[in-house]
C-alpha positions as CSV (number, residue, x, y, z in Angstrom):
1,M,-9.4,3.0,-8.1
2,R,-6.7,5.4,-9.1
3,Y,-3.4,5.0,-7.3
4,G,-0.7,7.7,-6.7
5,E,-3.0,10.6,-7.7
6,G,-4.4,12.8,-4.9
7,S,-1.8,12.0,-2.4
8,K,0.7,14.2,-4.2
9,E,0.9,16.2,-7.4
10,Y,4.3,16.3,-9.2
11,A,5.6,19.0,-11.4
12,I,8.7,17.2,-12.7
13,S,10.9,19.0,-15.2
14,R,10.7,17.5,-18.7
15,E,13.6,19.5,-20.2
16,N,15.5,16.3,-21.0
17,E,12.9,14.2,-22.9
18,A,15.5,11.6,-23.7
19,E,15.8,10.7,-20.0
20,A,13.4,8.0,-18.8
21,I,13.1,5.7,-15.9
22,K,14.2,2.2,-16.9
23,V,11.5,-0.3,-15.8
24,P,12.8,-3.9,-16.0
25,E,11.3,-5.7,-18.9
26,D,10.2,-8.7,-16.9
27,V,8.3,-6.4,-14.5
28,R,6.5,-4.6,-17.4
29,E,5.6,-8.0,-19.0
30,R,4.3,-9.5,-15.8
31,L,2.0,-6.6,-15.0
32,A,0.8,-6.4,-18.6
33,A,0.0,-10.2,-18.5
34,I,-1.9,-9.8,-15.2
35,A,-4.0,-6.8,-16.5
36,R,-4.8,-8.6,-19.8
37,L,-5.7,-11.9,-18.2
38,V,-7.9,-10.3,-15.5
39,G,-9.6,-8.0,-18.0
40,G,-10.0,-10.6,-20.6
41,D,-8.9,-8.2,-23.3
42,W,-5.6,-8.9,-25.1
43,D,-5.9,-5.6,-27.0
44,V,-5.7,-3.4,-23.9
45,K,-2.5,-1.3,-24.0
46,V,-0.2,-1.3,-21.0
47,E,2.0,1.8,-20.9
48,I,4.5,3.4,-18.6
49,G,3.3,6.9,-17.8
50,Q,5.0,10.0,-16.4
51,P,6.5,9.8,-12.9
52,G,3.9,10.9,-10.3
53,S,1.0,10.6,-12.7
54,G,-0.6,7.7,-10.8
55,S,-1.6,4.2,-12.1
56,F,-5.0,3.9,-13.6
57,F,-7.3,2.4,-16.3
58,D,-8.6,4.8,-19.1
59,E,-11.4,3.1,-21.0
60,S,-11.6,6.0,-23.5
61,Q,-8.2,4.8,-24.9
62,N,-8.4,1.2,-23.6
63,R,-5.1,1.5,-21.8
64,I,-3.7,0.9,-18.4
65,S,-1.0,3.4,-17.4
66,F,1.5,2.6,-14.7
67,D,3.4,5.2,-12.7
68,P,7.1,4.2,-13.2
69,L,7.8,5.2,-9.6
70,H,5.6,2.3,-8.5
71,L,7.6,-0.2,-10.6
72,I,11.2,0.6,-9.7
73,D,10.7,0.5,-6.0
74,P,10.7,-3.2,-4.8
75,A,8.6,-2.1,-1.7
76,R,5.8,-1.2,-4.1
77,E,5.8,-4.5,-6.1
78,A,2.7,-5.8,-4.4
79,Q,0.9,-2.5,-5.0
80,A,1.8,-2.6,-8.7
81,E,0.4,-6.1,-9.0
82,F,-2.8,-5.1,-7.2
83,V,-3.2,-2.1,-9.5
84,A,-2.8,-4.3,-12.6
85,A,-5.4,-6.8,-11.4
86,H,-7.8,-4.2,-10.0
87,E,-7.8,-2.0,-13.1
88,G,-8.1,-5.1,-15.3
89,G,-11.1,-6.2,-13.3
90,H,-12.8,-2.8,-13.9
91,R,-12.2,-3.4,-17.6
92,A,-14.0,-6.7,-17.3
93,I,-17.0,-6.1,-15.1
94,T,-17.6,-2.4,-14.4
95,R,-19.9,-0.4,-16.6
96,G,-20.7,3.3,-16.4
97,P,-24.2,4.7,-15.8
98,E,-25.0,5.2,-19.5
99,R,-23.9,1.7,-20.4
100,I,-26.4,0.2,-17.9
101,G,-29.2,2.3,-19.5
102,L,-29.3,5.4,-17.2
103,A,-30.2,8.5,-19.1
104,R,-27.5,11.1,-19.1
105,E,-29.6,13.7,-17.4
106,K,-30.7,11.2,-14.7
107,A,-27.1,10.2,-14.2
108,R,-26.1,13.8,-13.8
109,E,-28.9,14.4,-11.3
110,L,-27.9,11.4,-9.2
111,Y,-24.2,11.9,-9.3
112,G,-24.7,15.6,-8.5
113,K,-26.2,14.7,-5.1
114,L,-23.8,14.9,-2.2
115,G,-22.4,11.4,-1.3
116,F,-23.9,9.5,-4.3
117,A,-20.7,9.0,-6.2
118,F,-18.7,8.1,-3.1
119,G,-21.2,5.5,-2.1
120,A,-21.2,4.0,-5.5
121,N,-17.4,3.9,-5.7
122,S,-17.2,2.4,-2.2
123,L,-19.3,-0.5,-3.3
124,E,-17.9,-1.1,-6.8
125,D,-14.3,-1.4,-5.8
126,P,-14.9,-4.3,-3.4
127,A,-17.1,-6.1,-6.0
128,D,-14.3,-5.7,-8.6
129,N,-11.8,-7.0,-6.1
130,D,-13.9,-10.1,-5.3
131,W,-14.3,-10.9,-9.0
132,W,-10.7,-10.9,-10.0
133,S,-9.3,-12.3,-6.7
134,K,-11.6,-15.3,-7.0
135,K,-10.6,-15.8,-10.6
136,Y,-6.9,-15.5,-9.9
137,E,-6.3,-16.8,-6.3
138,G,-2.6,-16.2,-6.6
139,L,-3.3,-12.5,-6.5
140,E,-5.3,-12.5,-3.3
141,P,-2.3,-11.6,-1.1
142,S,-2.0,-8.3,-2.9
143,V,-5.6,-7.5,-1.9
144,K,-4.9,-8.3,1.7
145,T,-1.7,-6.3,1.8
146,T,-3.3,-3.2,0.3
147,Y,-6.4,-3.1,2.4
148,D,-4.7,-4.1,5.7
149,E,-2.6,-1.0,5.3
150,M,-5.7,1.2,4.6
151,F,-7.6,-0.1,7.6
152,R,-4.9,-0.3,10.3
153,E,-6.8,2.3,12.4
154,D,-10.4,1.9,13.8
155,G,-12.7,4.5,12.2
156,A,-10.2,5.4,9.5
157,V,-11.7,7.3,6.5
158,L,-10.2,6.4,3.2
159,G,-8.4,9.2,1.5
160,S,-5.2,11.0,0.7
161,P,-3.4,13.3,3.1
162,D,-5.1,16.2,1.4
163,V,-8.5,14.7,2.2
164,H,-7.6,14.2,5.9
165,A,-6.3,17.8,6.0
166,Q,-9.7,18.9,4.7
167,I,-11.5,17.0,7.4
168,A,-9.2,18.5,10.0
169,V,-10.1,22.0,8.7
170,L,-13.8,21.2,8.9
171,G,-13.3,20.2,12.5
172,H,-15.5,17.0,12.2
173,T,-15.7,14.0,10.0
174,P,-18.9,14.0,7.9
175,R,-21.1,10.9,8.4
176,Y,-21.2,10.1,4.7
177,A,-17.4,9.8,4.7
178,H,-17.5,7.3,7.5
179,F,-20.4,5.4,5.8
180,G,-18.6,4.9,2.5
181,S,-15.3,4.0,4.1
182,E,-17.0,1.5,6.4
183,L,-18.7,-0.2,3.5
184,I,-15.2,-1.1,2.2
185,R,-14.1,-2.1,5.7
186,L,-17.2,-4.3,6.0
187,W,-16.3,-6.1,2.8
188,H,-12.6,-6.6,3.8
189,T,-13.0,-7.6,7.5
190,G,-16.7,-8.5,7.9
191,E,-17.0,-5.9,10.6
192,T,-17.4,-2.2,11.0
193,S,-15.4,0.2,13.3
194,K,-16.4,0.9,16.9
195,N,-15.2,4.5,16.9
196,I,-17.8,6.0,14.5
197,P,-21.0,7.9,15.2
198,E,-24.0,5.8,16.4
199,E,-26.2,7.0,13.5
200,V,-23.6,5.7,11.0
201,K,-23.5,2.3,12.9
202,E,-27.2,2.0,12.7
203,A,-27.3,2.9,9.0
204,L,-24.6,0.3,8.3
205,G,-26.6,-2.3,10.2
206,R,-29.7,-1.6,8.1
207,V,-27.7,-2.0,4.8
208,R,-25.4,-4.8,5.8
209,Q,-27.2,-7.5,3.9
210,A,-27.8,-5.3,0.8
211,A,-24.0,-4.5,0.7
212,M,-23.2,-8.2,0.9
213,D,-25.7,-8.8,-1.9
214,Y,-24.0,-6.1,-4.0
215,F,-20.5,-7.6,-3.5
216,E,-21.9,-11.0,-4.6
217,E,-23.7,-9.7,-7.7
218,I,-20.7,-10.4,-10.0
219,P,-20.5,-12.3,-13.3
220,G,-18.7,-15.5,-14.0
221,E,-15.0,-15.9,-14.9
222,Y,-15.2,-14.9,-18.5
223,P,-18.2,-12.6,-19.0
224,K,-19.4,-11.3,-22.3
225,D,-20.1,-7.6,-22.4
226,R,-23.9,-8.2,-22.2
227,E,-23.5,-10.3,-19.1
228,A,-21.2,-7.7,-17.5
229,V,-23.8,-5.0,-18.3
230,D,-26.7,-7.0,-16.8
231,F,-24.8,-7.6,-13.5
232,A,-23.6,-4.0,-13.3
233,R,-27.3,-2.9,-13.7
234,R,-28.4,-5.2,-10.9
235,R,-25.6,-3.9,-8.6
236,F,-26.7,-0.4,-9.4
237,Q,-30.3,-1.1,-8.5
238,I,-29.3,-2.6,-5.1
239,Y,-27.3,0.6,-4.4
240,L,-30.0,3.0,-5.6
241,E,-32.9,1.3,-3.9
242,K,-31.5,-0.2,-0.7
243,I,-28.2,1.6,0.3
244,W,-28.4,5.1,-1.2
245,P,-31.5,6.1,0.9
246,E,-29.4,5.6,4.1
247,M,-26.4,7.5,2.7
248,E,-28.7,10.3,1.6
249,R,-30.2,10.6,5.1
250,L,-26.7,10.9,6.5
251,T,-25.8,13.6,4.0
252,R,-28.9,15.6,5.0
253,E,-27.7,15.5,8.6
254,D,-24.2,16.4,7.5
255,L,-25.5,19.5,5.6
256,A,-27.6,20.5,8.6
257,D,-24.5,20.3,10.8
258,E,-22.2,22.0,8.3
259,R,-24.4,25.0,7.9
260,L,-24.1,25.7,11.6
261,A,-20.3,25.4,11.3
262,Q,-20.3,27.8,8.4
263,M,-22.5,30.2,10.5
264,V,-20.0,30.1,13.4
265,K,-17.1,30.7,11.1
266,E,-18.7,33.6,9.3
267,K,-20.7,35.3,12.1
268,G,-18.9,34.3,15.2
269,A,-20.5,33.5,18.6
270,S,-21.0,36.9,20.2
271,K,-24.8,36.3,20.5
272,L,-24.4,33.2,22.6
273,P,-24.7,33.3,26.4
274,N,-21.3,33.6,28.1
275,E,-21.1,30.1,29.3
276,L,-22.0,28.6,25.9
277,R,-19.7,31.0,24.1
278,D,-16.8,29.9,26.4
279,E,-17.6,26.2,25.7
280,L,-17.5,26.9,21.9
281,E,-14.3,28.9,22.0
282,K,-12.5,26.2,24.0
283,A,-13.7,23.4,21.7
284,M,-12.7,25.4,18.6
285,G,-9.3,26.3,20.0
286,E,-8.5,22.7,20.8
287,T,-9.7,21.5,17.4
288,A,-7.7,24.3,15.6
289,E,-4.6,23.0,17.4
290,A,-5.4,19.4,16.4
291,A,-6.0,20.6,12.8
292,A,-2.7,22.5,12.7
293,R,-0.9,19.4,13.9
294,A,-2.7,17.3,11.3
295,E,-1.8,19.7,8.6
296,K,1.8,19.7,9.6
297,A,1.9,15.9,9.8
298,S,0.2,15.6,6.4
299,A,2.8,18.0,4.8
300,E,5.6,16.0,6.4
301,K,4.2,12.7,5.1
302,E,3.9,14.1,1.6
303,A,7.4,15.6,1.8
304,V,8.8,12.2,2.8
305,E,7.1,10.5,-0.1
306,L,8.4,13.1,-2.5
307,E,11.9,12.6,-1.1
308,R,11.6,8.8,-1.4
309,D,10.6,9.2,-5.0
310,A,13.4,11.7,-5.6
311,K,15.8,9.0,-4.3
312,A,14.4,6.5,-6.8
313,L,14.8,9.0,-9.6
314,R,18.4,9.8,-8.6
315,E,19.2,6.1,-8.5
316,A,17.8,5.8,-12.0
317,G,20.2,8.6,-13.1
318,L,17.6,11.3,-13.4
319,E,19.3,14.1,-11.4
320,K,17.2,17.0,-12.7
321,Q,13.8,15.3,-11.9
322,A,15.1,14.3,-8.5
323,A,16.1,17.8,-7.7
324,D,12.6,19.0,-8.8
325,L,11.0,16.6,-6.3
326,E,13.3,17.6,-3.5
327,S,12.5,21.2,-4.0
328,Q,8.8,20.4,-3.9
329,A,9.3,18.5,-0.7
330,N,10.8,21.6,0.9
331,E,8.0,23.7,-0.4
332,R,5.4,21.3,0.9
333,R,6.9,21.4,4.4
334,E,7.0,25.2,4.4
335,A,3.4,25.4,3.1
336,G,2.3,23.0,5.8
337,K,4.0,25.1,8.4
338,N,2.3,28.3,7.2
339,K,-1.1,26.6,6.9
340,A,-0.8,25.2,10.5
341,E,0.0,28.6,11.8
342,A,-3.0,30.1,9.9
343,L,-5.3,27.5,11.5
344,R,-4.0,28.3,15.0
345,Q,-4.6,32.0,14.3
346,G,-8.1,31.4,12.7
347,E,-7.2,33.4,9.6
348,D,-9.7,31.5,7.5
349,G,-12.1,30.6,10.3
350,R,-11.3,28.0,12.9
351,P,-12.6,24.4,12.7
352,V,-15.9,23.8,14.4
353,P,-16.0,20.4,16.3
354,L,-19.8,19.8,16.1
355,E,-19.7,16.3,17.6
356,K,-18.0,17.7,20.7
357,L,-20.6,20.4,21.5
358,S,-23.1,20.0,24.3
359,P,-26.8,19.6,23.4
360,E,-27.5,23.0,24.9
361,L,-24.9,24.7,22.7
362,R,-26.2,22.9,19.6
363,A,-29.7,24.0,20.3
364,E,-28.7,27.6,20.8
365,L,-26.8,27.5,17.4
366,E,-29.9,26.0,15.7
367,K,-31.9,28.9,17.2
368,M,-29.4,31.4,15.9
369,F,-29.6,29.9,12.4
370,R,-33.4,30.0,12.3
371,E,-33.4,33.7,13.3
372,L,-31.2,34.6,10.2
373,S,-32.8,36.1,7.1
374,A,-33.7,33.8,4.2
375,E,-30.9,35.3,2.2
376,E,-28.4,34.6,4.9
377,R,-29.6,31.0,5.4
378,R,-29.3,30.3,1.7
379,A,-25.7,31.7,1.6
380,L,-24.7,29.4,4.5
381,E,-26.4,26.4,3.1
382,K,-24.6,27.0,-0.2
383,A,-21.2,27.3,1.6
384,A,-21.9,24.1,3.6
385,R,-22.8,22.1,0.5
386,E,-19.7,23.4,-1.4
387,A,-17.4,22.5,1.6
388,L,-18.8,18.9,1.8
389,E,-18.8,18.5,-2.0
390,K,-15.2,19.5,-2.2
391,L,-14.4,16.8,0.4
392,E,-16.3,14.2,-1.6
393,D,-14.5,15.1,-4.8
394,G,-11.2,14.4,-2.9
395,L,-12.6,11.1,-1.6
396,N,-13.7,10.0,-5.0
397,K,-10.4,11.0,-6.6
398,G,-8.8,8.1,-4.8
399,L,-11.5,5.6,-5.7
400,S,-12.6,6.5,-9.3
401,S,-11.2,4.9,-12.3
402,K,-11.6,6.6,-15.7
403,L,-14.1,4.0,-16.6
404,D,-16.0,5.7,-19.3
405,P,-15.3,8.7,-21.5
406,N,-18.8,9.8,-20.5
407,R,-18.3,9.1,-16.7
408,P,-20.4,11.3,-14.4
409,E,-18.8,14.7,-13.6
410,N,-17.7,15.3,-10.0
411,H,-19.1,18.3,-8.1
412,E,-16.4,20.7,-9.2
413,E,-16.8,19.7,-12.8
414,Q,-20.6,20.0,-12.6
415,R,-20.3,23.6,-11.2
416,K,-18.0,24.5,-14.0
417,S,-20.4,23.0,-16.6
418,E,-23.3,24.8,-14.9
419,T,-21.4,28.1,-15.0
420,K,-20.6,27.6,-18.7
421,A,-24.2,26.7,-19.4
422,E,-25.5,29.7,-17.4
423,Q,-23.2,31.9,-19.4
424,S,-24.6,30.5,-22.6
425,I,-28.2,31.0,-21.3
426,Q,-27.3,34.6,-20.3
427,E,-25.8,35.3,-23.7
428,A,-29.0,33.9,-25.4
429,R,-31.1,36.0,-23.0
430,Q,-29.0,39.0,-23.9
431,V,-29.7,38.5,-27.6
432,K,-33.4,38.1,-26.9
433,E,-33.4,41.2,-24.7
434,D,-31.5,43.2,-27.3
435,A,-34.0,42.2,-29.9
436,A,-36.9,43.2,-27.6
437,R,-35.2,46.6,-27.0
438,A,-34.8,47.1,-30.8
439,K,-38.5,46.4,-31.2
440,A,-39.3,48.9,-28.4
441,E,-37.3,51.6,-30.3
442,I,-39.4,51.0,-33.4
443,S,-42.6,51.3,-31.5
444,R,-41.6,54.6,-29.8
445,A,-43.6,56.5,-32.5
446,R,-46.8,55.0,-31.1
447,E,-45.8,55.7,-27.5
448,A,-48.3,58.6,-27.0
449,E,-51.2,56.2,-27.8
450,R,-50.2,53.8,-25.1
451,T,-51.3,53.7,-21.4
452,E,-49.0,53.9,-18.4
453,Y,-49.4,50.1,-18.1
454,D,-48.4,49.5,-21.8
455,R,-45.3,51.6,-21.4
456,A,-44.2,49.9,-18.2
457,Y,-44.9,46.5,-19.6
458,A,-42.7,47.2,-22.6
459,D,-39.8,47.7,-20.2
460,I,-40.3,44.5,-18.3
461,A,-41.7,42.2,-21.0
462,P,-38.3,40.3,-21.4
463,F,-38.4,39.3,-17.8
464,V,-42.0,38.0,-17.6
465,D,-41.2,34.7,-19.3
466,R,-38.2,34.2,-17.0
467,L,-40.2,34.6,-13.8
468,S,-43.1,32.6,-15.2
469,D,-40.8,29.7,-16.1
470,D,-39.4,29.7,-12.6
471,I,-42.9,29.7,-11.1
472,D,-43.8,26.8,-13.3
473,R,-40.7,24.9,-12.3
474,L,-41.1,25.6,-8.5
475,F,-44.8,25.5,-7.9
476,L,-46.6,23.5,-10.5
477,P,-46.6,19.7,-11.1
478,K,-46.3,18.8,-14.8
479,R,-48.9,17.0,-16.9
480,H,-49.5,16.8,-20.6
481,P,-48.3,19.6,-23.1
482,R,-50.7,21.9,-24.9
483,W,-50.4,25.1,-26.9
484,R,-50.7,28.4,-25.0
485,G,-50.7,31.9,-26.4
486,H,-49.7,35.5,-25.6
487,F,-45.9,35.1,-26.2
488,P,-43.5,37.4,-28.1
489,V,-41.8,34.4,-29.7
490,G,-42.9,30.7,-29.9
491,G,-43.5,27.6,-31.9
492,R,-46.5,28.6,-34.0
493,L,-48.4,31.8,-34.9
494,D,-51.7,32.6,-33.1
495,L,-53.8,33.3,-36.3
496,R,-56.5,35.1,-34.4
497,K,-54.0,37.5,-32.8
498,A,-52.2,37.9,-36.2
499,M,-55.5,39.1,-37.8
500,Q,-56.0,41.6,-35.0
501,F,-52.4,42.9,-35.2
502,E,-53.0,45.4,-38.0
503,A,-55.6,47.1,-35.9
504,R,-53.7,46.8,-32.7
505,P,-49.9,46.9,-33.4
506,E,-49.1,47.1,-29.7
507,T,-50.1,43.4,-29.4
508,Y,-46.9,42.3,-31.3
509,T,-45.7,40.7,-28.0
510,E,-48.7,38.3,-27.9
511,L,-48.7,36.9,-31.5
512,W,-47.1,33.5,-30.8
513,E,-48.0,30.3,-29.1
514,R,-45.8,27.9,-27.2
515,K,-46.3,24.2,-26.3
516,T,-46.6,24.3,-22.5
517,I,-47.8,22.0,-19.8
518,P,-51.1,22.6,-17.9
519,H,-50.9,22.4,-14.2
520,K,-53.0,21.7,-11.2
521,K,-53.6,25.2,-9.7
522,D,-53.9,25.3,-6.0
523,F,-52.3,28.6,-5.2
524,A,-53.6,32.1,-4.5
525,F,-51.5,35.3,-4.5
526,T,-52.2,38.8,-3.3
527,L,-50.1,41.7,-4.4
528,L,-50.3,44.6,-2.0
529,V,-48.7,47.8,-3.3
530,D,-47.7,50.8,-1.2
531,L,-49.1,54.0,-2.8
532,S,-48.2,56.5,-0.1
533,G,-46.3,59.8,-0.8
534,S,-43.0,58.4,0.3
535,M,-43.1,56.2,-2.8
536,A,-42.9,59.2,-5.1
537,G,-40.3,59.4,-7.9
538,D,-38.1,56.5,-8.8
539,K,-39.6,54.2,-6.1
540,I,-43.1,54.1,-7.6
541,D,-41.7,53.8,-11.2
542,K,-39.8,50.7,-10.3
543,T,-42.5,49.3,-7.9
544,F,-45.2,49.8,-10.6
545,R,-43.1,47.8,-13.0
546,G,-42.4,45.1,-10.4
547,A,-46.1,44.8,-9.7
548,I,-46.8,44.3,-13.4
549,L,-44.0,41.8,-13.7
550,V,-45.2,39.6,-10.9
551,A,-48.9,39.9,-11.9
552,E,-48.3,39.0,-15.5
553,A,-45.9,36.1,-14.6
554,L,-48.4,34.6,-12.2
555,T,-51.2,35.0,-14.7
556,R,-49.2,33.4,-17.4
557,S,-48.6,30.4,-15.1
558,G,-52.3,30.1,-14.5
559,I,-52.3,31.3,-10.8
560,D,-55.0,33.6,-9.6
561,V,-53.7,36.9,-8.2
562,E,-55.6,39.7,-6.4
563,I,-54.0,43.2,-6.9
564,L,-54.5,45.8,-4.2
565,G,-53.0,49.2,-3.3
566,F,-53.1,51.0,0.0
567,Q,-52.9,54.4,1.5
568,D,-55.3,55.0,4.5
569,E,-57.6,52.3,2.9
570,I,-57.3,49.3,0.6
571,I,-57.6,50.3,-3.1
572,E,-58.8,47.5,-5.3
573,F,-57.3,47.2,-8.8
574,K,-58.0,43.6,-9.6
575,P,-60.3,41.4,-7.4
576,A,-59.6,37.7,-6.9
577,G,-61.1,35.6,-9.6
578,E,-61.3,38.3,-12.2
579,K,-59.3,37.8,-15.4
580,M,-56.2,39.9,-16.0
581,N,-57.8,41.7,-18.8
582,D,-57.7,45.2,-20.3
583,V,-60.0,46.5,-17.6
584,A,-57.7,45.4,-14.8
585,R,-54.7,46.7,-16.6
586,S,-56.4,50.1,-17.1
587,R,-57.1,50.3,-13.4
588,M,-53.5,49.5,-12.6
589,S,-52.4,52.3,-14.9
590,G,-53.6,54.7,-12.2
591,M,-51.1,53.4,-9.5
592,P,-48.4,56.0,-10.2
593,A,-51.0,58.9,-10.2
594,E,-52.3,57.7,-6.8
595,V,-48.9,58.5,-5.3
596,S,-49.1,62.1,-6.5
597,A,-52.9,62.4,-5.7
598,T,-53.7,63.0,-9.5
599,N,-55.6,59.8,-10.4
600,P,-58.8,61.1,-12.0
601,T,-61.0,58.4,-10.6
602,G,-58.8,57.3,-7.7
603,H,-58.6,57.5,-3.9
604,N,-55.7,60.0,-3.8
605,Q,-54.7,60.0,-0.2
606,P,-51.0,59.6,-0.4
607,N,-50.3,61.4,2.9
608,W,-51.1,58.1,4.7
609,N,-49.4,54.7,4.8
610,D,-51.6,52.5,7.0
611,D,-49.5,49.4,6.3
612,G,-50.4,47.5,9.4
613,Y,-54.2,47.9,8.7
614,A,-53.7,47.1,5.0
615,L,-51.8,44.0,5.8
616,D,-54.4,42.8,8.2
617,R,-57.3,43.5,5.8
618,S,-55.6,42.0,2.7
619,A,-54.7,38.9,4.7
620,E,-58.4,38.5,5.7
621,R,-59.4,38.7,2.0
622,L,-56.8,36.1,1.1
623,R,-57.9,33.7,3.8
624,E,-61.4,33.6,2.2
625,R,-60.1,32.2,-1.0
626,P,-60.2,28.4,-1.4
627,A,-56.6,27.7,-2.4
628,K,-54.4,25.4,-0.3
629,E,-51.2,27.6,-0.5
630,K,-51.6,31.4,0.0
631,F,-49.0,34.1,-0.6
632,L,-49.1,37.8,0.3
633,V,-46.4,39.8,-1.6
634,V,-46.0,43.4,-0.3
635,L,-44.2,46.0,-2.5
636,S,-43.2,48.9,-0.3
637,D,-40.4,51.1,0.9
638,G,-41.0,50.1,4.5
639,Q,-41.8,53.6,5.9
640,P,-45.1,53.6,7.9
641,A,-47.2,56.8,8.2
642,P,-50.6,55.7,9.7
643,S,-53.6,57.8,9.5
644,P,-55.6,58.7,12.7
645,A,-58.1,56.1,11.8
646,H,-55.6,53.3,12.0
647,N,-53.0,54.5,14.4
648,G,-52.0,52.9,17.7
649,A,-50.9,49.5,18.9
650,R,-53.6,47.5,17.2
651,W,-52.3,48.4,13.7
652,E,-48.5,48.6,14.6
653,I,-46.8,47.0,11.6
654,K,-44.4,44.7,13.4
655,K,-47.2,43.4,15.6
656,V,-49.4,42.7,12.6
657,I,-46.6,40.9,10.8
658,Q,-45.8,38.8,13.8
659,E,-49.5,37.8,14.2
660,L,-49.6,36.8,10.6
661,R,-46.4,34.7,10.9
662,D,-47.7,33.0,14.0
663,K,-50.9,31.8,12.2
664,K,-48.7,30.1,9.5
665,D,-51.5,30.0,7.0
666,I,-50.1,32.7,4.7
667,R,-46.6,33.0,3.3
668,M,-45.7,36.7,3.5
669,L,-42.9,38.3,1.5
670,G,-41.7,41.9,1.4
671,V,-40.3,43.4,-1.8
672,G,-38.3,46.7,-2.1
673,L,-37.5,48.0,-5.6
674,G,-35.0,50.8,-6.1
675,P,-33.0,53.1,-3.8
676,G,-34.6,54.0,-0.4
677,T,-36.6,50.8,-0.1
678,E,-34.1,48.9,2.1
679,H,-36.3,49.6,5.2
680,V,-38.4,46.7,3.9
681,R,-35.9,44.4,5.6
682,D,-36.5,46.0,9.0
683,Y,-40.1,44.9,9.0
684,Y,-40.4,41.8,6.8
685,P,-38.3,38.8,7.9
686,N,-38.6,37.3,4.5
687,S,-37.8,40.0,1.9
688,V,-36.1,40.8,-1.3
689,V,-34.6,44.3,-2.0
690,V,-33.1,44.9,-5.4
691,P,-32.0,48.1,-7.2
692,D,-33.8,47.3,-10.4
693,V,-36.7,45.2,-11.8
694,S,-34.3,43.2,-14.0
695,E,-32.9,41.5,-10.9
696,L,-36.3,40.7,-9.4
697,P,-37.0,37.4,-11.2
698,H,-33.8,35.7,-10.0
699,E,-34.1,36.9,-6.4
700,L,-37.9,36.2,-6.1
701,A,-37.4,32.7,-7.5
702,A,-34.7,32.1,-5.0
703,L,-37.0,33.2,-2.2
704,F,-39.8,31.0,-3.5
705,E,-37.4,28.0,-3.7
706,D,-36.4,28.6,-0.1
707,I,-40.0,28.6,0.9
708,I,-40.5,25.2,-0.7
709,S,-37.3,23.9,0.9
710,N,-37.9,25.4,4.4
711,P,-41.6,26.0,4.8
712,E,-41.4,25.9,8.6
713,T,-39.5,29.2,8.6
714,Y,-42.2,31.2,6.8
C-alpha cells in the first residue's frame, strides 16, 4: 500500500536544495527498526524522501521511503508506524506474479482485465497486515487506527478524493469497486456493509470462506524466500480460482451498465418516450448536483490537507515550500469550483445514475443500444472500458506497493505500451510495404503480360497476410504447427516454386513457406459482388481489389469461399468447394469488364442491380453448404436498380435483409469501398465503409471480432 500518493500531488519548489525538513533522529531510527524487524532484512535502506512524495516500499532498490510530512506531524505518528510495518511486511511475504511462476504474457493478460489488479491488491494487503501484526503484537493498534478511519461509513469505497470525484462523475459506483473494498472490510470487521448492491452482497457471500482462507495462507514468523514464494503462489491460486470469477462477473455487469451511460452522455435521450425522458433528465440533474457538491468537497479537503502540510513546512522554517503549497491549495479550490459548475452545466456530459433508473427506463436504454450500428456499439464499449479502467487505476494507486521492478502494468501503462508496440508494428509493416512497392516497380516491365487479377493482386498483396492473420486469430482454434507455402517472405524456401520461378517470374510472391498452425475448418463464406453500372470507375476498381483481398485471405486461412457477382442474375466466378486456382482467378479477372458490358464471355447486363433477388439466391446456396458458421459478405455501393423480372415487394432489398436477419443462420455484412458507397450503411445494419482497400483488413477484423463478442446482434 502506498500512502500519501493519489490524495494530492505536490509541486514543491526545490530552488533551495540546502533546505530540508528536520526529522527527529529517534523517530527515524524507530521507523527504520520497525521496517527492518518486520521485513527480516537488515540491509533494507530507510530513507526520507521529498515532501508530498508518499511513503512506500520500492523492491527494485530495496528501500523504504518515508514522506517527511508524515514524520514531523505528531498526529500522523501512528500512520508512520503502520507504513513502516506494512511495507516491511510486503518485503517479507509478498511476491510479484513472475516470482510465483506466472509467465510475463499471462500476467499481462490477467492484470489487463478490468478489476483483476484491484481484487488482488484488496486481498494481499490484509494478508500482509495479518502477518506482521501477529508477529509484532505491539503494532496492532496502528492497524486498528488506520482501518477504523477508512471504514467509518457503511458502503465506503477505498480511495483518494480524486477517486471519489471520478465515481461522482460516473454517477454510480461500479460493483467491482464495492467488491474489492468490502473484501478489506470483511477482513477488518468480519462483516460487510449493508448499503451495497444485492449482487455484490451475494458475490461476497459466495467468496467469504475463500477470502478467509486467503488471509490465513501466510508463512511463519521468519520465512525464507522459498517459503514466502510458496505461500504467495497458494494465495494467488485461491484468488484466481475461487474469488476472481465472482469479481469478473461483476465487471461484466459494470461494463454493460457503463456502455449505456456512455450512450446517454454521447447521444442524449431524445428517442425515449416523454415520460421516460423526463425520468432520466430528473435523475441526471439530481446526480449532477450531487457530483458537483462532491467535487467541491473533494477540492476543499485536498486544499485543507495542503494547507496543513504548508503549516508544517513553515514551522520547519521552509517558507518557500510552504508558500508553494498554499498557492496550490488556492488553485485546487478554484479548480474544484470550476469543475463543479461544469458538472452542473453538463459541459462534459452529466453523470448517469444507473442504479436509480426504473426497470422500464433501463429496458428502453438497452433497446436503444441494440439498435445502434456495430461501429457505434464498439465505440461506446471502448469508452465504457476506458472510464472503468481509469477508475481502477486510481483505486490501485492507493493500494499497490512497488513490489517488483517487473510488476504488472496498470491499464494506462498497458495502453501506452500497446500504442508503442503498435507504432513499432506499423513501422515494420511500412518497411515491408515499401519493399513490396519496390518489387512492384521492378516488375512493371512485365505488366502487359499479366491479367487484371494479377495487377490488382500486386496492389493488395501486402494486406493479405494481415487479414489472414486476423482471421486465424479470431476464427480458428490452434493446433500443431506445420509449414505452409505461397508467401512473399518466410522461414524457408519452397524449392518447387523456386524451380518454377524462372519460367513464371510473377510468382515471386509465392516462393516462401512459413511455419503455421492447421485449424479445424467449420466456416463457409460467400462473397457477393455488385457488378451493376453504378459501380463503374473508381468503385469497381476498389471493390475488385477488395474482393481479391478477402478471397485470398480466407483461402490462405483454409476457409472455403464461394465468389459470386450479380446484375439481373447471379454470376458464378468460383463455386463452393472449388480450389482458388488459376481458373477461378481468370474468371474473376472479368469482373471489371462486366460493369462496362465488355466481358468477352460474360453476362454483361450492368443496367440492372437485382440485389434483393441476388441476396436471397446466394443465401440459399450458402445454406446448402455443411459448415456450422456461415457468412455472406456483400460488396456494393448500396444503389438498387432491379430488373422487371425481380421488381416488386418480394425482392425489396430491405425486406430481404430483414428476413435473412430474422432467420439468424447466416451472418451478413455489407462492405463499401471508395467514394459513393456510403449508401451501404442505409441497407446493411452491419457494415464497413472505407475509402481505400488498405483500411479494409483492420475494419473487417474489428467487425468479425464484434460478431464473435456479440453474436446475438447479427
